N, CA, C and O atoms as a Maestro MAE file, in Angstrom:
{
 s_m_m2io_version
 :::
 2.0.0
}

f_m_ct {
 s_m_title
 :::
 protein
 m_atom[296] {
  # First column is atom index #
  i_m_mmod_type
  r_m_x_coord
  r_m_y_coord
  r_m_z_coord
  i_m_residue_number
  s_m_chain_name
  s_m_pdb_residue_name
  s_m_pdb_atom_name
  i_m_atomic_number
  :::
  1 25 -1.278 -14.277 10.151 1 A "MET " " N  " 7
  2 3 0.171 -13.882 10.681 1 A "MET " " CA " 6
  3 2 0.284 -12.665 9.488 1 A "MET " " C  " 6
  4 15 0.019 -12.743 8.288 1 A "MET " " O  " 8
  5 25 0.772 -11.537 10.273 2 A "GLN " " N  " 7
  6 3 0.854 -10.472 9.886 2 A "GLN " " CA " 6
  7 2 2.475 -10.312 9.283 2 A "GLN " " C  " 6
  8 15 3.442 -10.613 9.982 2 A "GLN " " O  " 8
  9 25 2.583 -9.881 8.123 3 A "THR " " N  " 7
  10 3 3.874 -9.037 7.431 3 A "THR " " CA " 6
  11 2 3.897 -7.921 7.637 3 A "THR " " C  " 6
  12 15 2.911 -7.184 7.624 3 A "THR " " O  " 8
  13 25 5.455 -7.483 7.948 4 A "ILE " " N  " 7
  14 3 5.990 -6.587 8.252 4 A "ILE " " CA " 6
  15 2 7.145 -6.751 7.485 4 A "ILE " " C  " 6
  16 15 7.911 -7.714 7.458 4 A "ILE " " O  " 8
  17 25 7.188 -5.607 6.810 5 A "GLY " " N  " 7
  18 3 8.460 -5.500 5.602 5 A "GLY " " CA " 6
  19 2 9.422 -4.257 5.913 5 A "GLY " " C  " 6
  20 15 9.078 -3.196 5.391 5 A "GLY " " O  " 8
  21 25 10.870 -4.250 6.890 6 A "ILE " " N  " 7
  22 3 11.483 -3.141 6.274 6 A "ILE " " CA " 6
  23 2 12.790 -3.409 6.352 6 A "ILE " " C  " 6
  24 15 13.306 -4.407 6.855 6 A "ILE " " O  " 8
  25 25 13.381 -2.382 5.781 7 A "GLU " " N  " 7
  26 3 14.867 -2.433 5.544 7 A "GLU " " CA " 6
  27 2 16.125 -1.770 6.262 7 A "GLU " " C  " 6
  28 15 16.097 -0.541 6.340 7 A "GLU " " O  " 8
  29 25 17.004 -2.302 6.688 8 A "ILE " " N  " 7
  30 3 17.939 -1.483 7.700 8 A "ILE " " CA " 6
  31 2 19.256 -1.756 7.560 8 A "ILE " " C  " 6
  32 15 19.755 -2.863 7.361 8 A "ILE " " O  " 8
  33 25 19.924 -0.492 7.692 9 A "ASP " " N  " 7
  34 3 21.653 -0.671 7.619 9 A "ASP " " CA " 6
  35 2 22.130 -0.714 9.007 9 A "ASP " " C  " 6
  36 15 21.883 0.096 9.901 9 A "ASP " " O  " 8
  37 25 22.787 -1.685 9.053 10 A "TRP " " N  " 7
  38 3 23.326 -2.055 10.530 10 A "TRP " " CA " 6
  39 2 24.869 -1.910 10.532 10 A "TRP " " C  " 6
  40 15 25.579 -2.635 9.835 10 A "TRP " " O  " 8
  41 25 25.342 -0.974 11.318 11 A "ASP " " N  " 7
  42 3 26.775 -0.865 11.479 11 A "ASP " " CA " 6
  43 2 27.618 -1.840 12.499 11 A "ASP " " C  " 6
  44 15 28.750 -1.665 12.949 11 A "ASP " " O  " 8
  45 25 26.575 -3.071 12.747 12 A "GLY " " N  " 7
  46 3 27.558 -4.114 13.589 12 A "GLY " " CA " 6
  47 2 27.499 -3.908 15.205 12 A "GLY " " C  " 6
  48 15 27.642 -4.672 16.160 12 A "GLY " " O  " 8
  49 25 27.214 -2.478 15.061 13 A "GLU " " N  " 7
  50 3 27.405 -2.693 16.794 13 A "GLU " " CA " 6
  51 2 25.915 -1.700 17.541 13 A "GLU " " C  " 6
  52 15 25.501 -2.035 18.651 13 A "GLU " " O  " 8
  53 25 25.489 -0.938 17.051 14 A "HIS " " N  " 7
  54 3 24.055 -0.305 17.446 14 A "HIS " " CA " 6
  55 2 22.970 -0.780 17.043 14 A "HIS " " C  " 6
  56 15 22.827 -1.241 15.910 14 A "HIS " " O  " 8
  57 25 21.972 -0.723 18.009 15 A "LEU " " N  " 7
  58 3 20.793 -1.319 17.332 15 A "LEU " " CA " 6
  59 2 19.813 -0.402 16.355 15 A "LEU " " C  " 6
  60 15 19.014 0.432 16.781 15 A "LEU " " O  " 8
  61 25 19.991 -0.660 15.241 16 A "PRO " " N  " 7
  62 3 18.875 0.388 14.460 16 A "PRO " " CA " 6
  63 2 17.728 0.873 15.192 16 A "PRO " " C  " 6
  64 15 17.426 0.339 16.260 16 A "PRO " " O  " 8
  65 25 16.953 1.993 14.641 17 A "LYS " " N  " 7
  66 3 15.635 2.745 15.267 17 A "LYS " " CA " 6
  67 2 14.931 1.617 14.738 17 A "LYS " " C  " 6
  68 15 14.146 1.030 15.482 17 A "LYS " " O  " 8
  69 25 15.129 1.154 13.337 18 A "GLU " " N  " 7
  70 3 13.580 0.685 12.853 18 A "GLU " " CA " 6
  71 2 13.334 -0.697 13.567 18 A "GLU " " C  " 6
  72 15 12.231 -1.237 13.657 18 A "GLU " " O  " 8
  73 25 14.457 -1.165 14.035 19 A "LEU " " N  " 7
  74 3 14.147 -2.516 15.059 19 A "LEU " " CA " 6
  75 2 13.701 -2.125 16.497 19 A "LEU " " C  " 6
  76 15 13.054 -2.770 17.322 19 A "LEU " " O  " 8
  77 25 14.288 -0.764 16.558 20 A "ALA " " N  " 7
  78 3 13.715 -0.555 18.057 20 A "ALA " " CA " 6
  79 2 12.158 -0.055 18.228 20 A "ALA " " C  " 6
  80 15 11.471 -0.066 19.249 20 A "ALA " " O  " 8
  81 25 11.862 0.331 17.068 21 A "GLU " " N  " 7
  82 3 10.224 0.711 16.766 21 A "GLU " " CA " 6
  83 2 9.206 -0.101 16.509 21 A "GLU " " C  " 6
  84 15 8.009 0.175 16.441 21 A "GLU " " O  " 8
  85 25 10.047 -1.684 16.291 22 A "LEU " " N  " 7
  86 3 8.792 -2.978 16.099 22 A "LEU " " CA " 6
  87 2 8.237 -3.185 17.481 22 A "LEU " " C  " 6
  88 15 8.833 -3.139 18.557 22 A "LEU " " O  " 8
  89 25 6.968 -3.422 17.224 23 A "PRO " " N  " 7
  90 3 6.527 -4.084 18.208 23 A "PRO " " CA " 6
  91 2 6.976 -5.271 18.846 23 A "PRO " " C  " 6
  92 15 7.655 -6.041 18.166 23 A "PRO " " O  " 8
  93 25 6.658 -5.638 20.330 24 A "PRO " " N  " 7
  94 3 7.383 -6.940 20.378 24 A "PRO " " CA " 6
  95 2 6.609 -8.268 19.495 24 A "PRO " " C  " 6
  96 15 5.444 -8.283 19.098 24 A "PRO " " O  " 8
  97 25 7.330 -9.018 19.384 25 A "GLY " " N  " 7
  98 3 7.057 -10.381 18.820 25 A "GLY " " CA " 6
  99 2 8.084 -11.249 18.457 25 A "GLY " " C  " 6
  100 15 9.096 -11.306 19.157 25 A "GLY " " O  " 8
  101 25 7.971 -11.871 17.549 26 A "ARG " " N  " 7
  102 3 9.095 -12.676 17.054 26 A "ARG " " CA " 6
  103 2 8.979 -12.306 15.302 26 A "ARG " " C  " 6
  104 15 8.014 -12.160 14.552 26 A "ARG " " O  " 8
  105 25 10.705 -12.234 15.067 27 A "TYR " " N  " 7
  106 3 10.933 -11.868 14.113 27 A "TYR " " CA " 6
  107 2 11.916 -12.803 13.123 27 A "TYR " " C  " 6
  108 15 12.385 -13.759 13.741 27 A "TYR " " O  " 8
  109 25 12.246 -12.741 11.991 28 A "GLN " " N  " 7
  110 3 13.168 -13.417 11.185 28 A "GLN " " CA " 6
  111 2 13.743 -12.571 10.150 28 A "GLN " " C  " 6
  112 15 13.124 -12.186 9.158 28 A "GLN " " O  " 8
  113 25 15.013 -12.284 10.437 29 A "LEU " " N  " 7
  114 3 15.650 -11.411 9.736 29 A "LEU " " CA " 6
  115 2 16.735 -11.745 8.258 29 A "LEU " " C  " 6
  116 15 17.474 -12.713 8.438 29 A "LEU " " O  " 8
  117 25 16.843 -11.213 7.205 30 A "PHE " " N  " 7
  118 3 17.450 -12.078 6.210 30 A "PHE " " CA " 6
  119 2 18.633 -11.043 5.796 30 A "PHE " " C  " 6
  120 15 18.497 -9.839 6.010 30 A "PHE " " O  " 8
  121 25 19.464 -11.423 5.366 31 A "PHE " " N  " 7
  122 3 20.937 -10.457 5.046 31 A "PHE " " CA " 6
  123 2 20.565 -10.396 3.744 31 A "PHE " " C  " 6
  124 15 20.291 -11.410 3.101 31 A "PHE " " O  " 8
  125 25 20.524 -9.063 3.201 32 A "VAL " " N  " 7
  126 3 20.502 -8.789 1.951 32 A "VAL " " CA " 6
  127 2 21.556 -8.507 1.316 32 A "VAL " " C  " 6
  128 15 21.955 -7.414 1.720 32 A "VAL " " O  " 8
  129 25 22.364 -9.011 0.360 33 A "ASP " " N  " 7
  130 3 23.660 -8.932 0.130 33 A "ASP " " CA " 6
  131 2 23.217 -7.802 -1.130 33 A "ASP " " C  " 6
  132 15 23.521 -6.632 -0.898 33 A "ASP " " O  " 8
  133 25 22.675 -8.032 -2.145 34 A "ASP " " N  " 7
  134 3 22.853 -7.096 -3.476 34 A "ASP " " CA " 6
  135 2 21.529 -6.374 -3.758 34 A "ASP " " C  " 6
  136 15 20.633 -7.172 -3.483 34 A "ASP " " O  " 8
  137 25 21.164 -5.549 -4.062 35 A "VAL " " N  " 7
  138 3 19.667 -5.059 -4.019 35 A "VAL " " CA " 6
  139 2 19.568 -5.178 -5.854 35 A "VAL " " C  " 6
  140 15 20.406 -4.567 -6.518 35 A "VAL " " O  " 8
  141 25 18.325 -6.128 -6.644 36 A "TYR " " N  " 7
  142 3 18.410 -5.785 -7.898 36 A "TYR " " CA " 6
  143 2 17.684 -5.086 -8.205 36 A "TYR " " C  " 6
  144 15 16.520 -5.104 -7.803 36 A "TYR " " O  " 8
  145 25 18.312 -3.984 -9.279 37 A "GLU " " N  " 7
  146 3 17.906 -3.022 -9.659 37 A "GLU " " CA " 6
  147 2 17.387 -3.544 -11.258 37 A "GLU " " C  " 6
  148 15 17.959 -4.400 -11.934 37 A "GLU " " O  " 8
  149 25 16.001 -2.683 -11.687 38 A "LEU " " N  " 7
  150 3 15.433 -2.914 -13.000 38 A "LEU " " CA " 6
  151 2 16.524 -2.044 -13.763 38 A "LEU " " C  " 6
  152 15 17.229 -1.157 -13.282 38 A "LEU " " O  " 8
  153 25 16.493 -2.490 -15.001 39 A "SER " " N  " 7
  154 3 17.234 -1.809 -16.151 39 A "SER " " CA " 6
  155 2 15.922 -0.585 -16.559 39 A "SER " " C  " 6
  156 15 14.770 -0.578 -16.124 39 A "SER " " O  " 8
  157 25 16.462 0.230 -17.372 40 A "GLU " " N  " 7
  158 3 15.181 1.108 -17.820 40 A "GLU " " CA " 6
  159 2 14.561 0.423 -18.748 40 A "GLU " " C  " 6
  160 15 13.470 0.864 -19.110 40 A "GLU " " O  " 8
  161 25 15.029 -0.702 -19.314 41 A "GLU " " N  " 7
  162 3 13.965 -1.490 -20.247 41 A "GLU " " CA " 6
  163 2 12.976 -1.889 -19.535 41 A "GLU " " C  " 6
  164 15 11.785 -1.635 -19.713 41 A "GLU " " O  " 8
  165 25 13.541 -2.627 -18.577 42 A "GLU " " N  " 7
  166 3 12.405 -3.768 -17.972 42 A "GLU " " CA " 6
  167 2 11.698 -2.498 -16.764 42 A "GLU " " C  " 6
  168 15 10.751 -3.027 -16.182 42 A "GLU " " O  " 8
  169 25 11.846 -1.533 -16.444 43 A "ASP " " N  " 7
  170 3 11.157 -0.775 -15.414 43 A "ASP " " CA " 6
  171 2 10.280 0.046 -16.693 43 A "ASP " " C  " 6
  172 15 9.215 0.461 -16.237 43 A "ASP " " O  " 8
  173 25 10.436 0.350 -18.022 44 A "ALA " " N  " 7
  174 3 9.650 0.699 -18.993 44 A "ALA " " CA " 6
  175 2 8.367 -0.591 -19.094 44 A "ALA " " C  " 6
  176 15 7.149 -0.421 -19.030 44 A "ALA " " O  " 8
  177 25 9.076 -1.795 -19.258 45 A "ALA " " N  " 7
  178 3 7.974 -2.906 -19.276 45 A "ALA " " CA " 6
  179 2 6.898 -2.938 -18.161 45 A "ALA " " C  " 6
  180 15 5.672 -2.938 -18.262 45 A "ALA " " O  " 8
  181 25 7.543 -2.961 -17.281 46 A "VAL " " N  " 7
  182 3 6.374 -3.090 -15.867 46 A "VAL " " CA " 6
  183 2 5.482 -1.727 -16.173 46 A "VAL " " C  " 6
  184 15 4.258 -1.779 -16.301 46 A "VAL " " O  " 8
  185 25 6.208 -0.563 -16.268 47 A "GLN " " N  " 7
  186 3 5.288 0.571 -16.290 47 A "GLN " " CA " 6
  187 2 4.036 0.704 -17.340 47 A "GLN " " C  " 6
  188 15 2.938 1.219 -17.131 47 A "GLN " " O  " 8
  189 25 4.493 0.138 -18.431 48 A "GLU " " N  " 7
  190 3 3.601 -0.166 -19.608 48 A "GLU " " CA " 6
  191 2 2.349 -1.371 -19.092 48 A "GLU " " C  " 6
  192 15 1.136 -1.245 -19.262 48 A "GLU " " O  " 8
  193 25 2.941 -2.338 -18.540 49 A "GLY " " N  " 7
  194 3 1.521 -3.293 -18.004 49 A "GLY " " CA " 6
  195 2 0.589 -3.028 -17.106 49 A "GLY " " C  " 6
  196 15 -0.526 -3.547 -17.053 49 A "GLY " " O  " 8
  197 25 1.304 -1.727 -15.960 50 A "ILE " " N  " 7
  198 3 0.568 -1.303 -14.923 50 A "ILE " " CA " 6
  199 2 -0.379 -0.391 -15.944 50 A "ILE " " C  " 6
  200 15 -1.596 -0.487 -15.792 50 A "ILE " " O  " 8
  201 25 0.107 0.439 -16.919 51 A "ASP " " N  " 7
  202 3 -0.756 1.497 -17.721 51 A "ASP " " CA " 6
  203 2 -1.862 0.664 -18.173 51 A "ASP " " C  " 6
  204 15 -3.011 1.058 -17.973 51 A "ASP " " O  " 8
  205 25 -1.592 -0.696 -18.895 52 A "GLU " " N  " 7
  206 3 -2.529 -1.708 -19.576 52 A "GLU " " CA " 6
  207 2 -3.188 -1.606 -18.758 52 A "GLU " " C  " 6
  208 15 -4.271 -1.105 -19.062 52 A "GLU " " O  " 8
  209 25 -2.990 -1.997 -17.225 53 A "ALA " " N  " 7
  210 3 -4.070 -2.724 -16.401 53 A "ALA " " CA " 6
  211 2 -4.776 -1.401 -15.695 53 A "ALA " " C  " 6
  212 15 -5.720 -1.879 -15.065 53 A "ALA " " O  " 8
  213 25 -4.773 -0.460 -15.567 54 A "ASP " " N  " 7
  214 3 -5.261 0.701 -15.518 54 A "ASP " " CA " 6
  215 2 -6.297 1.427 -16.406 54 A "ASP " " C  " 6
  216 15 -7.249 2.158 -16.132 54 A "ASP " " O  " 8
  217 25 -5.692 0.894 -17.762 55 A "ALA " " N  " 7
  218 3 -6.690 1.131 -18.591 55 A "ALA " " CA " 6
  219 2 -7.981 0.004 -19.044 55 A "ALA " " C  " 6
  220 15 -8.881 0.106 -19.877 55 A "ALA " " O  " 8
  221 25 -7.638 -1.006 -18.160 56 A "GLY " " N  " 7
  222 3 -8.452 -1.725 -18.207 56 A "GLY " " CA " 6
  223 2 -8.431 -3.031 -19.213 56 A "GLY " " C  " 6
  224 15 -9.423 -3.721 -19.451 56 A "GLY " " O  " 8
  225 25 -6.901 -3.275 -19.844 57 A "ASN " " N  " 7
  226 3 -6.728 -3.846 -21.063 57 A "ASN " " CA " 6
  227 2 -6.051 -5.068 -20.453 57 A "ASN " " C  " 6
  228 15 -4.828 -5.159 -20.558 57 A "ASN " " O  " 8
  229 25 -6.857 -6.167 -19.723 58 A "VAL " " N  " 7
  230 3 -6.527 -7.122 -18.940 58 A "VAL " " CA " 6
  231 2 -7.437 -8.172 -19.679 58 A "VAL " " C  " 6
  232 15 -8.477 -7.958 -20.301 58 A "VAL " " O  " 8
  233 25 -6.706 -9.503 -19.428 59 A "LEU " " N  " 7
  234 3 -7.459 -10.479 -19.805 59 A "LEU " " CA " 6
  235 2 -7.808 -11.775 -17.906 59 A "LEU " " C  " 6
  236 15 -7.200 -12.143 -16.901 59 A "LEU " " O  " 8
  237 25 -8.811 -11.877 -18.399 60 A "PRO " " N  " 7
  238 3 -9.203 -13.215 -17.479 60 A "PRO " " CA " 6
  239 2 -8.272 -14.203 -16.474 60 A "PRO " " C  " 6
  240 15 -7.455 -14.830 -17.148 60 A "PRO " " O  " 8
  241 25 -8.227 -14.371 -15.651 61 A "VAL " " N  " 7
  242 3 -6.954 -15.086 -15.373 61 A "VAL " " CA " 6
  243 2 -7.467 -16.612 -15.972 61 A "VAL " " C  " 6
  244 15 -6.522 -17.340 -16.273 61 A "VAL " " O  " 8
  245 25 -8.503 -17.055 -16.134 62 A "GLU " " N  " 7
  246 3 -8.996 -18.354 -16.551 62 A "GLU " " CA " 6
  247 2 -8.109 -18.141 -18.198 62 A "GLU " " C  " 6
  248 15 -7.333 -18.931 -18.737 62 A "GLU " " O  " 8
  249 25 -8.421 -17.244 -18.515 63 A "ASP " " N  " 7
  250 3 -7.765 -17.242 -20.061 63 A "ASP " " CA " 6
  251 2 -6.518 -17.587 -20.372 63 A "ASP " " C  " 6
  252 15 -6.098 -18.452 -21.140 63 A "ASP " " O  " 8
  253 25 -5.780 -16.551 -19.458 64 A "VAL " " N  " 7
  254 3 -4.377 -16.567 -19.284 64 A "VAL " " CA " 6
  255 2 -4.097 -17.902 -18.675 64 A "VAL " " C  " 6
  256 15 -3.025 -18.278 -19.147 64 A "VAL " " O  " 8
  257 25 -4.500 -18.661 -17.965 65 A "ILE " " N  " 7
  258 3 -3.960 -20.014 -17.622 65 A "ILE " " CA " 6
  259 2 -4.328 -20.904 -18.974 65 A "ILE " " C  " 6
  260 15 -3.488 -21.589 -19.557 65 A "ILE " " O  " 8
  261 25 -5.371 -20.817 -19.280 66 A "ARG " " N  " 7
  262 3 -5.618 -21.815 -20.367 66 A "ARG " " CA " 6
  263 2 -4.507 -21.799 -21.784 66 A "ARG " " C  " 6
  264 15 -4.072 -22.656 -22.553 66 A "ARG " " O  " 8
  265 25 -4.344 -20.261 -21.610 67 A "GLU " " N  " 7
  266 3 -2.968 -20.027 -22.724 67 A "GLU " " CA " 6
  267 2 -1.763 -20.594 -22.391 67 A "GLU " " C  " 6
  268 15 -1.131 -21.199 -23.257 67 A "GLU " " O  " 8
  269 25 -1.295 -20.480 -21.134 68 A "ILE " " N  " 7
  270 3 0.072 -20.907 -20.766 68 A "ILE " " CA " 6
  271 2 -0.103 -22.105 -21.087 68 A "ILE " " C  " 6
  272 15 0.678 -22.475 -21.964 68 A "ILE " " O  " 8
  273 25 -1.274 -23.356 -20.500 69 A "ARG " " N  " 7
  274 3 -1.097 -24.614 -20.544 69 A "ARG " " CA " 6
  275 2 -1.020 -24.915 -21.913 69 A "ARG " " C  " 6
  276 15 -0.176 -25.762 -22.206 69 A "ARG " " O  " 8
  277 25 -1.613 -24.491 -22.723 70 A "ALA " " N  " 7
  278 3 -1.524 -24.984 -24.120 70 A "ALA " " CA " 6
  279 2 -0.170 -24.603 -24.598 70 A "ALA " " C  " 6
  280 15 0.171 -25.367 -25.501 70 A "ALA " " O  " 8
  281 25 0.584 -23.851 -24.372 71 A "ARG " " N  " 7
  282 3 1.970 -23.632 -24.514 71 A "ARG " " CA " 6
  283 2 2.880 -24.501 -24.190 71 A "ARG " " C  " 6
  284 15 3.899 -24.818 -24.804 71 A "ARG " " O  " 8
  285 25 2.462 -24.877 -23.182 72 A "TYR " " N  " 7
  286 3 3.325 -25.925 -22.399 72 A "TYR " " CA " 6
  287 2 3.101 -27.267 -22.803 72 A "TYR " " C  " 6
  288 15 3.954 -28.120 -22.556 72 A "TYR " " O  " 8
  289 25 1.988 -27.566 -23.432 73 A "ARG " " N  " 7
  290 3 1.573 -29.080 -24.106 73 A "ARG " " CA " 6
  291 2 2.181 -29.192 -25.196 73 A "ARG " " C  " 6
  292 15 2.779 -30.259 -25.328 73 A "ARG " " O  " 8
  293 25 2.248 -28.458 -26.050 74 A "ALA " " N  " 7
  294 3 2.823 -28.631 -27.484 74 A "ALA " " CA " 6
  295 2 4.614 -28.961 -27.379 74 A "ALA " " C  " 6
  296 15 5.272 -29.131 -28.405 74 A "ALA " " O  " 8
  :::
 }
 m_bond[295] {
  # First column is bond index #
  i_m_from
  i_m_to
  i_m_order
  :::
  1 1 2 1
  2 2 3 1
  3 3 4 2
  4 3 5 1
  5 5 6 1
  6 6 7 1
  7 7 8 2
  8 7 9 1
  9 9 10 1
  10 10 11 1
  11 11 12 2
  12 11 13 1
  13 13 14 1
  14 14 15 1
  15 15 16 2
  16 15 17 1
  17 17 18 1
  18 18 19 1
  19 19 20 2
  20 19 21 1
  21 21 22 1
  22 22 23 1
  23 23 24 2
  24 23 25 1
  25 25 26 1
  26 26 27 1
  27 27 28 2
  28 27 29 1
  29 29 30 1
  30 30 31 1
  31 31 32 2
  32 31 33 1
  33 33 34 1
  34 34 35 1
  35 35 36 2
  36 35 37 1
  37 37 38 1
  38 38 39 1
  39 39 40 2
  40 39 41 1
  41 41 42 1
  42 42 43 1
  43 43 44 2
  44 43 45 1
  45 45 46 1
  46 46 47 1
  47 47 48 2
  48 47 49 1
  49 49 50 1
  50 50 51 1
  51 51 52 2
  52 51 53 1
  53 53 54 1
  54 54 55 1
  55 55 56 2
  56 55 57 1
  57 57 58 1
  58 58 59 1
  59 59 60 2
  60 59 61 1
  61 61 62 1
  62 62 63 1
  63 63 64 2
  64 63 65 1
  65 65 66 1
  66 66 67 1
  67 67 68 2
  68 67 69 1
  69 69 70 1
  70 70 71 1
  71 71 72 2
  72 71 73 1
  73 73 74 1
  74 74 75 1
  75 75 76 2
  76 75 77 1
  77 77 78 1
  78 78 79 1
  79 79 80 2
  80 79 81 1
  81 81 82 1
  82 82 83 1
  83 83 84 2
  84 83 85 1
  85 85 86 1
  86 86 87 1
  87 87 88 2
  88 87 89 1
  89 89 90 1
  90 90 91 1
  91 91 92 2
  92 91 93 1
  93 93 94 1
  94 94 95 1
  95 95 96 2
  96 95 97 1
  97 97 98 1
  98 98 99 1
  99 99 100 2
  100 99 101 1
  101 101 102 1
  102 102 103 1
  103 103 104 2
  104 103 105 1
  105 105 106 1
  106 106 107 1
  107 107 108 2
  108 107 109 1
  109 109 110 1
  110 110 111 1
  111 111 112 2
  112 111 113 1
  113 113 114 1
  114 114 115 1
  115 115 116 2
  116 115 117 1
  117 117 118 1
  118 118 119 1
  119 119 120 2
  120 119 121 1
  121 121 122 1
  122 122 123 1
  123 123 124 2
  124 123 125 1
  125 125 126 1
  126 126 127 1
  127 127 128 2
  128 127 129 1
  129 129 130 1
  130 130 131 1
  131 131 132 2
  132 131 133 1
  133 133 134 1
  134 134 135 1
  135 135 136 2
  136 135 137 1
  137 137 138 1
  138 138 139 1
  139 139 140 2
  140 139 141 1
  141 141 142 1
  142 142 143 1
  143 143 144 2
  144 143 145 1
  145 145 146 1
  146 146 147 1
  147 147 148 2
  148 147 149 1
  149 149 150 1
  150 150 151 1
  151 151 152 2
  152 151 153 1
  153 153 154 1
  154 154 155 1
  155 155 156 2
  156 155 157 1
  157 157 158 1
  158 158 159 1
  159 159 160 2
  160 159 161 1
  161 161 162 1
  162 162 163 1
  163 163 164 2
  164 163 165 1
  165 165 166 1
  166 166 167 1
  167 167 168 2
  168 167 169 1
  169 169 170 1
  170 170 171 1
  171 171 172 2
  172 171 173 1
  173 173 174 1
  174 174 175 1
  175 175 176 2
  176 175 177 1
  177 177 178 1
  178 178 179 1
  179 179 180 2
  180 179 181 1
  181 181 182 1
  182 182 183 1
  183 183 184 2
  184 183 185 1
  185 185 186 1
  186 186 187 1
  187 187 188 2
  188 187 189 1
  189 189 190 1
  190 190 191 1
  191 191 192 2
  192 191 193 1
  193 193 194 1
  194 194 195 1
  195 195 196 2
  196 195 197 1
  197 197 198 1
  198 198 199 1
  199 199 200 2
  200 199 201 1
  201 201 202 1
  202 202 203 1
  203 203 204 2
  204 203 205 1
  205 205 206 1
  206 206 207 1
  207 207 208 2
  208 207 209 1
  209 209 210 1
  210 210 211 1
  211 211 212 2
  212 211 213 1
  213 213 214 1
  214 214 215 1
  215 215 216 2
  216 215 217 1
  217 217 218 1
  218 218 219 1
  219 219 220 2
  220 219 221 1
  221 221 222 1
  222 222 223 1
  223 223 224 2
  224 223 225 1
  225 225 226 1
  226 226 227 1
  227 227 228 2
  228 227 229 1
  229 229 230 1
  230 230 231 1
  231 231 232 2
  232 231 233 1
  233 233 234 1
  234 234 235 1
  235 235 236 2
  236 235 237 1
  237 237 238 1
  238 238 239 1
  239 239 240 2
  240 239 241 1
  241 241 242 1
  242 242 243 1
  243 243 244 2
  244 243 245 1
  245 245 246 1
  246 246 247 1
  247 247 248 2
  248 247 249 1
  249 249 250 1
  250 250 251 1
  251 251 252 2
  252 251 253 1
  253 253 254 1
  254 254 255 1
  255 255 256 2
  256 255 257 1
  257 257 258 1
  258 258 259 1
  259 259 260 2
  260 259 261 1
  261 261 262 1
  262 262 263 1
  263 263 264 2
  264 263 265 1
  265 265 266 1
  266 266 267 1
  267 267 268 2
  268 267 269 1
  269 269 270 1
  270 270 271 1
  271 271 272 2
  272 271 273 1
  273 273 274 1
  274 274 275 1
  275 275 276 2
  276 275 277 1
  277 277 278 1
  278 278 279 1
  279 279 280 2
  280 279 281 1
  281 281 282 1
  282 282 283 1
  283 283 284 2
  284 283 285 1
  285 285 286 1
  286 286 287 1
  287 287 288 2
  288 287 289 1
  289 289 290 1
  290 290 291 1
  291 291 292 2
  292 291 293 1
  293 293 294 1
  294 294 295 1
  295 295 296 2
  :::
 }
}
């Protein structure tokens, strides 16, 4: 299954061009009431994580899973 993500604003009358440009097929639309915006602190933390990953400062997934499981066993 292919996933296509678009965001549209609809005035309730006119077909948005983003929908008209989609290829024929079956789609599901979901109403988005509020878009969550990251705080400055959250954005900085995400960027720090990206920078750490780009620098190669990451742990193997097996180690992370083992650490998480150890924390929840206690």
